[in-house]
N, C-alpha and C positions, 0 to 999 in steps of 0.2 A: 501944365507942368506941375509935378508933384513937389511939395516942400520937403526939405531934408529934416527940419525940426518936427518932432512928433509930440502930440499932446498926450497926457496921461490916458485919456479916453481911447485914443488910437493905439497906444501901447498895450492896454488891456485887451483890445480887440485882436491885435496881432499875436499877442501871447496865446490867447485862446484859440485862434485859428491855427497857430503852430502845432496845436495838439492833434489836429485833424489832417493837416497837409504840410508839405515842405514849403517853407517860406522862400521867397525870391531873395537873391543876394541884396537887392536894394532894401527890402523889408528887414532883413537881418541886420544890415548896417545901421539903418535908422533906429531900430530897436536897441541895438547895442549902444549907440550914442545916447539915446534917452536914458537907458539904465545907468549909464555912467554919472548922470547928474540927478537922478530921481531915486531917492531911497525907498519911497512908497512903492513904486513900480518894481524896483529890485526885489522887495519883499514879496510882492504879488507873484512875480516870476518864480521865485523860490518856492512859494506855496504851491503853485501849479506844477512845478517839477516834482515836488514831493507827492502830490496827488497822482501824477502820471506814474511815478515809481510804484506807489501802493497799488494802483490798478493793474499794473503789469504783474506784480506778485500775486494778486488775487486771481488773475486769469491764467497764470502758469500752473501746469499740473504739479501737484505736490508729490514728489517721488517717495518720500518717507511714508506718507499716509497710504499711498497705493501699495507699498511693499508690506505694510503691517496687515492689510486686509487679506493678503494672499496666503 
């Protein structure tokens, strides 16, 4: 049986895994509960979200640059 309470180590692992795959409902709920009580993991989650957003922008085609070259 899996525990509901999550450690910071587990939270970091789940946040990182969430970048590569969809988390299960149970994983999302456990993580959400942990983030409500842990400021450090909340900051880590925010940093990972910022990195994810930056990577998406880097991988997206830049329409303005493409139009200038034509």
